[in-house]
GUGU-603022 format. One record per residue (C-alpha): residue in three letters; x, y, z. Coordinates in Angstrom, 2 decimals. Layout:
<atoms>
{atom "ALA",{X,Y,Z}}
...
</atoms>
This chain:
<atoms>
{atom "MET",{-116.62,-42.31,-16.51}}
{atom "PRO",{-116.54,-45.84,-15.03}}
{atom "GLU",{-113.30,-47.76,-15.20}}
{atom "PRO",{-113.40,-51.23,-16.71}}
{atom "PRO",{-112.39,-54.20,-14.55}}
{atom "VAL",{-108.66,-54.71,-14.22}}
{atom "LEU",{-107.97,-57.68,-16.46}}
{atom "GLU",{-104.56,-59.08,-17.29}}
{atom "PRO",{-103.96,-60.79,-20.64}}
{atom "ARG",{-103.90,-64.53,-20.09}}
{atom "TRP",{-102.64,-66.25,-23.21}}
{atom "TRP",{-98.96,-65.38,-23.41}}
{atom "ARG",{-95.53,-66.48,-22.22}}
{atom "PRO",{-92.09,-64.85,-21.95}}
{atom "GLU",{-89.39,-66.17,-24.24}}
{atom "ASP",{-85.65,-65.57,-24.32}}
{atom "VAL",{-83.84,-65.60,-27.64}}
{atom "LYS",{-81.54,-68.63,-27.82}}
{atom "GLU",{-78.06,-68.80,-29.27}}
{atom "GLU",{-77.07,-71.85,-31.26}}
{atom "ASP",{-75.38,-73.33,-28.18}}
{atom "GLY",{-78.70,-73.11,-26.33}}
{atom "LYS",{-77.70,-70.31,-23.98}}
{atom "ALA",{-80.23,-67.58,-23.40}}
{atom "HIS",{-79.17,-64.09,-24.37}}
{atom "GLU",{-80.68,-60.73,-25.16}}
{atom "LYS",{-80.86,-59.63,-28.78}}
{atom "ASN",{-80.11,-55.92,-28.97}}
{atom "GLY",{-80.94,-55.73,-25.30}}
{atom "LYS",{-84.42,-57.14,-25.81}}
{atom "ASN",{-86.24,-60.31,-24.81}}
{atom "PHE",{-89.53,-61.48,-26.31}}
{atom "SER",{-93.01,-62.62,-25.42}}
{atom "VAL",{-95.21,-65.02,-27.35}}
{atom "CYS",{-98.92,-64.22,-27.59}}
{atom "GLY",{-101.29,-67.19,-27.62}}
{atom "LEU",{-104.56,-65.32,-28.18}}
{atom "CYS",{-104.97,-66.06,-31.88}}
{atom "PHE",{-103.55,-68.31,-34.56}}
{atom "ARG",{-100.61,-65.98,-35.24}}
{atom "GLY",{-98.63,-66.67,-32.08}}
{atom "CYS",{-96.90,-63.29,-32.43}}
{atom "ARG",{-93.38,-63.01,-30.98}}
{atom "ILE",{-93.36,-59.51,-29.52}}
{atom "ALA",{-90.11,-57.77,-28.65}}
{atom "ASP",{-89.74,-55.60,-25.56}}
{atom "GLY",{-91.42,-52.30,-26.34}}
{atom "GLY",{-93.43,-53.70,-29.25}}
{atom "ALA",{-96.97,-54.79,-30.04}}
{atom "GLY",{-98.54,-57.75,-31.82}}
{atom "ALA",{-99.93,-57.67,-35.35}}
{atom "CYS",{-103.36,-56.74,-33.98}}
{atom "GLY",{-102.00,-53.64,-32.27}}
{atom "ALA",{-103.93,-54.55,-29.13}}
{atom "ARG",{-101.39,-56.68,-27.26}}
{atom "ALA",{-98.07,-55.22,-26.12}}
{atom "TYR",{-94.96,-56.23,-24.16}}
{atom "SER",{-92.69,-53.98,-22.12}}
{atom "LYS",{-90.14,-54.73,-19.41}}
{atom "GLY",{-91.50,-58.17,-18.67}}
{atom "ARG",{-95.14,-57.05,-18.62}}
{atom "PHE",{-97.67,-58.15,-21.23}}
{atom "SER",{-100.65,-55.80,-21.52}}
{atom "SER",{-103.82,-55.17,-23.46}}
{atom "PRO",{-104.99,-51.62,-22.76}}
{atom "HIS",{-108.22,-52.01,-24.75}}
{atom "LEU",{-109.66,-54.69,-22.47}}
{atom "GLY",{-113.06,-53.61,-21.17}}
{atom "ARG",{-113.09,-50.49,-23.36}}
{atom "PHE",{-115.50,-49.97,-26.25}}
{atom "VAL",{-116.11,-47.33,-28.90}}
{atom "SER",{-119.61,-48.42,-29.94}}
{atom "VAL",{-122.62,-49.34,-27.82}}
{atom "ALA",{-125.93,-49.87,-29.62}}
{atom "VAL",{-129.10,-51.93,-29.73}}
{atom "ASP",{-129.54,-53.97,-32.93}}
{atom "PRO",{-132.00,-56.47,-34.33}}
{atom "ILE",{-130.50,-59.93,-33.86}}
{atom "GLU",{-130.78,-60.44,-37.63}}
{atom "LYS",{-128.18,-57.69,-38.16}}
{atom "LYS",{-125.41,-59.76,-36.56}}
{atom "PRO",{-126.46,-61.76,-38.65}}
{atom "LEU",{-128.18,-64.50,-36.68}}
{atom "ARG",{-131.37,-65.90,-38.11}}
{atom "ARG",{-131.85,-69.22,-36.31}}
{atom "TRP",{-131.10,-68.03,-32.77}}
{atom "ARG",{-133.67,-65.93,-30.90}}
{atom "PRO",{-135.19,-64.50,-34.11}}
{atom "GLY",{-137.17,-61.30,-33.82}}
{atom "THR",{-135.33,-60.11,-30.70}}
{atom "GLU",{-132.97,-57.21,-30.13}}
{atom "ILE",{-129.42,-57.44,-28.79}}
{atom "LEU",{-127.04,-55.09,-26.98}}
{atom "SER",{-124.00,-54.63,-29.26}}
{atom "LEU",{-120.52,-53.58,-28.17}}
{atom "GLY",{-117.58,-52.80,-30.45}}
{atom "GLY",{-113.98,-51.95,-29.66}}
{atom "LEU",{-110.77,-51.18,-31.52}}
{atom "ARG",{-108.38,-53.24,-33.66}}
{atom "CYS",{-108.42,-56.56,-35.53}}
{atom "ASN",{-106.07,-59.51,-36.02}}
{atom "MET",{-106.67,-59.68,-39.78}}
{atom "ARG",{-106.05,-57.04,-42.45}}
{atom "CYS",{-108.76,-57.36,-45.10}}
{atom "PRO",{-108.38,-54.52,-47.63}}
{atom "PHE",{-112.17,-54.42,-48.05}}
{atom "CYS",{-112.93,-54.15,-44.31}}
{atom "GLN",{-116.42,-52.77,-43.81}}
{atom "ASN",{-115.60,-51.50,-40.30}}
{atom "HIS",{-112.08,-50.24,-40.96}}
{atom "ALA",{-112.56,-47.01,-38.98}}
{atom "ILE",{-112.45,-48.98,-35.74}}
{atom "ALA",{-110.74,-52.18,-36.87}}
{atom "HIS",{-107.77,-50.27,-38.30}}
{atom "PRO",{-107.88,-46.80,-36.76}}
{atom "GLY",{-104.21,-46.08,-37.42}}
{atom "PRO",{-101.38,-45.85,-34.89}}
{atom "LEU",{-102.20,-44.68,-31.41}}
{atom "PRO",{-99.62,-42.77,-29.37}}
{atom "GLY",{-97.52,-45.80,-28.46}}
{atom "PRO",{-98.30,-49.55,-28.25}}
{atom "LEU",{-99.34,-49.27,-24.60}}
{atom "SER",{-101.85,-46.47,-25.21}}
{atom "SER",{-105.31,-47.19,-23.87}}
{atom "GLY",{-106.99,-45.10,-26.54}}
{atom "ARG",{-108.70,-42.96,-23.89}}
{atom "GLY",{-110.86,-40.34,-25.51}}
{atom "LEU",{-111.94,-42.86,-28.12}}
{atom "GLU",{-113.03,-45.68,-25.86}}
{atom "ARG",{-115.44,-45.97,-22.97}}
{atom "GLY",{-114.78,-48.28,-20.06}}
{atom "ILE",{-117.70,-50.55,-19.19}}
{atom "THR",{-117.73,-52.47,-15.92}}
{atom "PHE",{-119.44,-55.85,-15.69}}
{atom "GLU",{-122.11,-54.28,-13.47}}
{atom "GLU",{-122.79,-51.54,-15.99}}
{atom "LEU",{-122.94,-54.06,-18.81}}
{atom "THR",{-125.57,-56.08,-16.98}}
{atom "ALA",{-127.51,-52.93,-16.11}}
{atom "LEU",{-127.45,-51.69,-19.72}}
{atom "ALA",{-128.94,-54.96,-20.96}}
{atom "LYS",{-131.56,-55.20,-18.20}}
{atom "ARG",{-132.60,-51.55,-18.55}}
{atom "ALA",{-133.46,-52.18,-22.21}}
{atom "SER",{-135.04,-55.59,-21.42}}
{atom "LEU",{-132.46,-57.32,-23.62}}
{atom "ARG",{-131.62,-60.98,-23.10}}
{atom "SER",{-128.34,-61.10,-25.01}}
{atom "VAL",{-125.11,-59.14,-25.51}}
{atom "ALA",{-123.02,-59.20,-28.70}}
{atom "TYR",{-119.36,-58.32,-29.09}}
{atom "THR",{-119.26,-57.16,-32.67}}
{atom "TYR",{-118.24,-54.44,-35.18}}
{atom "ASN",{-114.51,-55.07,-34.66}}
{atom "GLU",{-112.85,-58.42,-33.85}}
{atom "PRO",{-114.10,-59.53,-30.41}}
{atom "THR",{-111.29,-62.05,-29.90}}
{atom "LEU",{-109.26,-59.07,-28.64}}
{atom "GLN",{-111.73,-58.80,-25.73}}
{atom "ALA",{-111.60,-62.52,-24.89}}
{atom "GLU",{-110.63,-62.07,-21.22}}
{atom "TYR",{-113.44,-59.57,-20.71}}
{atom "ILE",{-116.00,-61.69,-22.58}}
{atom "PHE",{-115.24,-64.89,-20.68}}
{atom "ALA",{-115.24,-63.10,-17.31}}
{atom "ALA",{-118.51,-61.26,-18.02}}
{atom "SER",{-120.38,-64.30,-19.37}}
{atom "PRO",{-121.07,-66.10,-16.04}}
{atom "LEU",{-122.29,-62.84,-14.49}}
{atom "LEU",{-124.61,-62.21,-17.43}}
{atom "ARG",{-125.89,-65.78,-17.32}}
{atom "GLU",{-126.89,-65.30,-13.68}}
{atom "GLU",{-129.26,-62.62,-14.99}}
{atom "GLY",{-130.50,-64.75,-17.89}}
{atom "ILE",{-128.45,-62.82,-20.46}}
{atom "ALA",{-126.63,-64.71,-23.21}}
{atom "THR",{-123.28,-63.94,-24.87}}
{atom "VAL",{-122.72,-63.61,-28.63}}
{atom "MET",{-119.54,-63.09,-30.65}}
{atom "VAL",{-119.44,-61.89,-34.27}}
{atom "THR",{-115.96,-62.95,-35.25}}
{atom "ASN",{-113.47,-63.95,-37.94}}
{atom "GLY",{-112.81,-67.12,-35.94}}
{atom "MET",{-109.03,-66.60,-35.84}}
{atom "PHE",{-108.58,-67.50,-32.17}}
{atom "SER",{-106.24,-70.13,-30.78}}
{atom "GLU",{-107.33,-73.61,-29.71}}
{atom "GLU",{-107.04,-72.61,-26.04}}
{atom "VAL",{-109.33,-69.62,-26.55}}
{atom "CYS",{-111.74,-71.75,-28.57}}
{atom "GLU",{-112.07,-74.20,-25.68}}
{atom "GLU",{-113.12,-71.37,-23.37}}
{atom "ALA",{-115.51,-70.00,-25.98}}
{atom "VAL",{-117.27,-73.38,-25.94}}
{atom "ARG",{-117.88,-72.85,-22.22}}
{atom "PHE",{-118.79,-69.17,-22.15}}
{atom "VAL",{-120.31,-68.15,-25.50}}
{atom "ASP",{-123.88,-69.04,-26.45}}
{atom "ALA",{-123.94,-68.08,-30.13}}
{atom "MET",{-121.53,-66.92,-32.82}}
{atom "ASN",{-121.54,-65.66,-36.35}}
{atom "ILE",{-118.22,-66.58,-37.94}}
{atom "ASP",{-117.04,-64.99,-41.18}}
{atom "VAL",{-115.52,-67.56,-43.52}}
{atom "LYS",{-113.67,-65.19,-45.84}}
{atom "THR",{-112.79,-67.63,-48.61}}
{atom "PHE",{-112.03,-71.31,-49.10}}
{atom "ASP",{-108.63,-70.75,-50.68}}
{atom "GLY",{-105.78,-71.09,-48.19}}
{atom "GLY",{-103.43,-68.77,-50.05}}
{atom "THR",{-106.01,-66.01,-50.23}}
{atom "TYR",{-106.68,-66.40,-46.51}}
{atom "GLU",{-102.98,-65.90,-45.80}}
{atom "ARG",{-102.91,-62.74,-47.90}}
{atom "LEU",{-105.81,-61.40,-45.81}}
{atom "GLY",{-103.84,-62.14,-42.67}}
{atom "GLY",{-105.83,-65.21,-41.67}}
{atom "SER",{-105.82,-69.01,-41.78}}
{atom "LEU",{-108.36,-71.28,-43.46}}
{atom "GLY",{-107.32,-74.21,-41.27}}
{atom "THR",{-107.90,-72.20,-38.12}}
{atom "VAL",{-111.43,-71.09,-38.99}}
{atom "LYS",{-112.41,-74.60,-40.08}}
{atom "ARG",{-111.05,-76.15,-36.88}}
{atom "ASN",{-112.77,-73.60,-34.68}}
{atom "VAL",{-116.15,-73.84,-36.41}}
{atom "GLU",{-116.10,-77.62,-36.11}}
{atom "ARG",{-115.09,-77.52,-32.43}}
{atom "LEU",{-117.69,-74.91,-31.48}}
{atom "VAL",{-120.52,-76.79,-33.16}}
{atom "ARG",{-119.45,-80.05,-31.50}}
{atom "GLY",{-119.39,-78.19,-28.19}}
{atom "GLY",{-123.00,-77.05,-28.52}}
{atom "VAL",{-122.45,-73.39,-29.40}}
{atom "HIS",{-124.99,-72.07,-31.91}}
{atom "VAL",{-122.91,-71.10,-34.96}}
{atom "GLU",{-123.97,-69.33,-38.15}}
{atom "LEU",{-121.58,-68.60,-41.01}}
{atom "THR",{-121.18,-65.53,-43.20}}
{atom "HIS",{-119.47,-65.44,-46.59}}
{atom "LEU",{-118.85,-61.98,-48.04}}
{atom "VAL",{-118.57,-62.33,-51.82}}
{atom "VAL",{-115.76,-59.96,-52.83}}
{atom "PRO",{-114.85,-59.62,-56.54}}
{atom "GLY",{-111.40,-61.03,-57.16}}
{atom "VAL",{-111.13,-62.41,-53.63}}
{atom "SER",{-113.99,-64.75,-52.73}}
{atom "ASP",{-116.16,-64.90,-55.85}}
{atom "SER",{-114.91,-68.22,-57.26}}
{atom "PRO",{-117.80,-70.71,-57.69}}
{atom "GLY",{-115.28,-73.54,-57.35}}
{atom "ASP",{-113.99,-72.32,-54.00}}
{atom "PHE",{-117.54,-71.64,-52.84}}
{atom "ALA",{-118.51,-75.21,-53.75}}
{atom "LEU",{-115.66,-76.46,-51.54}}
{atom "LEU",{-116.93,-74.30,-48.69}}
{atom "LEU",{-120.40,-75.80,-49.07}}
{atom "ASP",{-119.06,-79.36,-49.14}}
{atom "TRP",{-117.09,-78.76,-45.97}}
{atom "ALA",{-120.01,-77.11,-44.18}}
{atom "ALA",{-122.48,-79.82,-45.15}}
{atom "LYS",{-120.23,-82.84,-44.59}}
{atom "GLU",{-117.76,-81.83,-41.87}}
{atom "VAL",{-119.98,-79.51,-39.82}}
{atom "SER",{-123.73,-79.96,-40.41}}
{atom "ALA",{-126.24,-79.40,-43.19}}
{atom "ASP",{-128.22,-77.51,-40.53}}
{atom "ILE",{-125.64,-74.77,-40.09}}
{atom "PRO",{-127.05,-71.45,-41.34}}
{atom "LEU",{-125.08,-69.63,-44.06}}
{atom "HIS",{-125.38,-65.92,-44.87}}
{atom "ILE",{-124.16,-64.93,-48.33}}
{atom "SER",{-123.43,-61.22,-48.31}}
{atom "ARG",{-122.84,-58.70,-51.07}}
{atom "TYR",{-119.68,-56.60,-50.95}}
{atom "PHE",{-119.54,-52.83,-51.46}}
{atom "PRO",{-116.30,-50.82,-51.90}}
{atom "ALA",{-114.64,-49.97,-48.59}}
{atom "PHE",{-111.29,-49.18,-46.99}}
{atom "LYS",{-108.54,-49.89,-49.57}}
{atom "TYR",{-110.59,-51.95,-52.04}}
{atom "ASP",{-112.43,-50.16,-54.82}}
{atom "ALA",{-113.73,-53.01,-57.00}}
{atom "PRO",{-117.38,-52.47,-57.95}}
{atom "PRO",{-120.09,-54.05,-55.79}}
{atom "THR",{-120.67,-57.74,-56.21}}
{atom "ASP",{-122.98,-58.55,-59.09}}
{atom "ALA",{-126.34,-59.38,-57.52}}
{atom "ALA",{-126.74,-62.19,-60.05}}
{atom "LEU",{-123.66,-63.91,-58.58}}
{atom "ILE",{-125.16,-63.70,-55.10}}
{atom "GLU",{-128.28,-65.36,-56.44}}
{atom "LYS",{-126.16,-68.07,-58.12}}
{atom "PHE",{-124.32,-68.77,-54.87}}
{atom "TYR",{-127.66,-68.83,-53.05}}
{atom "ARG",{-128.95,-71.54,-55.39}}
{atom "MET",{-125.73,-73.52,-55.01}}
{atom "ALA",{-125.97,-73.33,-51.24}}
{atom "LYS",{-129.61,-74.37,-51.14}}
{atom "GLY",{-128.57,-77.61,-52.77}}
{atom "LYS",{-126.33,-78.43,-49.81}}
{atom "LEU",{-127.58,-76.59,-46.72}}
{atom "LYS",{-131.01,-76.22,-45.13}}
{atom "HIS",{-130.76,-72.59,-43.99}}
{atom "VAL",{-129.35,-70.09,-46.50}}
{atom "TYR",{-129.81,-66.31,-46.47}}
{atom "THR",{-128.61,-63.40,-48.60}}
{atom "GLY",{-127.71,-59.94,-47.39}}
{atom "ASN",{-126.79,-56.46,-48.64}}
{atom "LEU",{-128.91,-56.82,-51.78}}
{atom "GLY",{-130.92,-53.73,-51.02}}
{atom "ARG",{-133.91,-55.69,-49.80}}
{atom "GLY",{-132.63,-56.99,-46.48}}
{atom "TYR",{-132.46,-60.70,-45.87}}
{atom "THR",{-134.34,-63.39,-47.78}}
</atoms>
């Protein structure tokens, strides 16, 4: 089995705990690191891991054992990402890994996003994951005559170092890079995504800040990142999963539409998707009539609106 490239996590810094007099000291014999990969900015104690479970700190070393390792490799229609206004009708090489930096109780991919504790925070997950070198990644895409690679299924932000290192090599072969993401990355990571990612689908979970916090995310972060990526020339499409009791408020959805149309662009594609029970959430599936209502609302504001999971594909 090929070994993935050796990549060190980039967005972090060590931090000593400070006493009130400003002197550095160790708390219970432990110092801390601060992760800068996503909006959380987790402070990770020696021997611990961040909220995502994919970034760990031990004895002055910050590590991410999942980098370059994937549990799913498949070929999908581009529309499945979903992307409808970028290379329509083509297929894309899709890679998925482990873990996520949000905790949605209705997660549709919970088996890999929240697989449960591994044997220690520094575990690589070997036996579950497959290492993929940059050369193998390029060869996989070229062998299938595919012109794009998607990091998808779980949260690809956790593979940011791998994605941004692979992108220039793929571009040399005419292969584009796609992320299907919750958009919860830091400003520093967003700036690199502008440079190295060609297209994204970003899941806007809700337009209520309090609900976002309960899901482990940040409305302000996803708004800021969508706006920056679009300004930077990345092709962005949005998804809104309509979950009963979470993201089914017509008022909140109207606010989402106003923001998208006025602060981003009326040209930005929006996918309105129907929820089905999954993970820890057992509410009944979204009423199809509500999806149709949201579709009509969106068509009044945006030029490109699609529905999904209605049992008839995309419209």
